[in-house]
C-alpha angles and dihedrals in degrees: 000000000000112000115210117192114241091235091062092059094061114119120225092260094049127080090223127208107326096157089117087066095042095076122132106290120244130176124261103224098181135030134189107236110201109252093003105066130223117347133185106250102213101035103033118009100046097043089053092048092048091049093048099040103041106351100149096051125117121272102267091041089056089054091049088050091051092053093046092048092048091049091051091049092051090047091052093047093049094045102036109019134265101315138077134194124242111236145053090300086070117358129316111250099158120056142121092269107090115202115264129201092272090058092051088046092053091053092044092050090054097036110173095350118146136172114255131187126173090354098305134095107252128224101260101221116195136165137173094258127181124315106252121225094184129092089235090058091232104124126234118239087252095053115111116270103178095171094044090229102121089097089071096051120103129203107210105156108148093007125118142170116001090351091073113105112233122216122248087227085085139032106298109218133114087240092063098085091175093069109075098150138280133280124227113223092203090046092049089053089052092050092049091053087051090059100258115148118231097258088058091046091053093048089047088069106022101040140260093277097056110117128218106217128177115225107219118229145127091269095051118093127188117239117261121279115274094026114160120261094267090059103044114121113258119228116284122244107254122191094342096304125117130215122200121238118212113202119230127246099247106100123207115232117259118252146143134079114341096193117152091233106086102174144300095307093229123146111246116201093017092154097027111125139140119267111281110239118239113245113254093232092056092050093049091048090051091049091049092052091051091051092050091053094054111113118248118249 
């Protein structure tokens, strides 16, 4: 008998069998950074990435960056093993911007939080994007876009399910449940200055049905008691299920460095995409060839 894995039978419009990824979520406390060795995720790797990728952004934008960077890291580890490269092809860990207290605070305030859709951690696309001049933080066509990355950004506030616009940084197809859009770093800074907490910033780009889930682990700490709504710990993933977390209405005041330089402008997760399903016809043809080559008894 020829055994064909269920994942291989998924058509291009179907998400396929991803149950092997929908296991109970647990935190990755260490990661092997190519050329740098093993690093602690929450206390070393992520503060450096936040500082390098979007270090001068406003407070809530830094938290949104921490969640997106953590989500991308988890996606890479689950898809490609326990290591990650250092650079714009993955995420920038090494740069001239050394992490400051605000970067450590942003990671600590979002400890263990990742973006989940349909039971899997998504690939948290983000780019520099254009610099918005509008109160809605959606840029005009004439707004400056020095890195030419605005074309990858998606605006998904209020959208859910198949209505969410996917980013062309990844494979665009409803079956690719890892691609739920792309965050603008300049836009996130704008939203933070407007008083939007980081969960709202994340849903502004990744859709209303994106879930903030805390991965339990020894390196994950809950935020301090009495933290504002934007810093409360989301529900943990229990037994593979996810529970949505709706942020409150009390908004923390904006703050932090308002420098014009918001990061390196590189495209994290440029090649991050869900596994492409194998066409059914190809799988059946392969199975037929194997059967024909079996020796006669």
